[in-house]
C-alpha positions, 0 to 999 in steps of 0.5 A: 500500500502506498504511503500517504506522503507519496500519494500526496507528492504524486498528486502535487506533481500531477497538478504541476504538470497539468497546470503548467504550459510545459516542463523542462527536466534537468540534472542538478548534481553538484549544485549548492543550495545557494545556486538553486536559489539563484536559479529560482530567482533567475527564472522569476515568474516564468517557471517554478523549479522543484527537486523531484524523485524519479519514481514519483515523477514517472507516476505523476507524468503518466497520470497527467498524460505527459510522455517522454520523461521516463527514459530521462529520469535518471540521477538527481532530477529537478523540473522547471515547470513553465508558468510564464513565457516559455522563451524566457524560461528557456533563456533563464535555464540556458544562461544559468547552465552556461555559468553553472556547469552542474546544471544539465538540461535533459529535455522537456515538454511544451503544450504536450509536445516533447522537446529535445535539448536542441529544441530547447536551445533554439527556443532560448534563442527566440525573442521573448514575448515582450520583445515581439509585442513591442515590435508588433506595437511598433509595426502597428504604430508605423502602419497607423502613421502611414494610414494617417498620411494616406488619408490626410494627403487626399483631404489636403488636395481636396481642400486645395481644389475647393479653394481653387474652384471658389476663387475661379467662381468669384473671378467669373462672377466679377466679369461682365456677361455682355460678351456671351449675349453678343455671341448669342445675338450673332447666331440668329443673324447668321442663321437669317442670312439665307432667308432673302433667297426664299422670296426670289424663288416664287418671283421666278416661278410666277414670271411665266404666267404673266405672258399667258394672261396677256395672250388670253386677253389678246385672243379675246380682243380678236374674237370681239373684233371679228364680229365687229368687222363682219 
């Protein structure tokens, strides 16, 4: 039968695995208590660092559904449970290991994915969340400034165009309207020019009937004259 203290330890480790975004398994052989305290301060809020027992950790990992730790749980083990930015946690562990050789990073898990030592090292080389957010904010501000420039430029051009149109209208209102009226009067004069030719056509057409009327009169006179002679 399991001892109550072991059951409680397994339950505590299981909860740590479940409530953490990830975990990095390390070997701390040779580290002093003071160095462990320095490591915890270096990790800050990004990770909690706990010395664990291998057998109990295996049980807790299986209970929490975490794979990849069984073969790594050899020798004195301690786990950094990631609570904050995983990149910052990886940086803290890597930088501390550079100046404190006894700390050995053995592997880890992040969001259910097993991480090798090389992957943890590459993650430590990434930019932190704060840096990425700062760059994103800078990019957003730059884009916003560009958008303001794009919107303000057409507005200023529209204002200049409006002023130019207003000036033109005012200038036109100050000018005399006589020239346009004269131009309009000239058009009917040009259009009326052909009208005298129209009466000429009836005059030419009426010319032939006049002799006809004269011949008829002469004929009548002759007819009248003949009885007078007889």
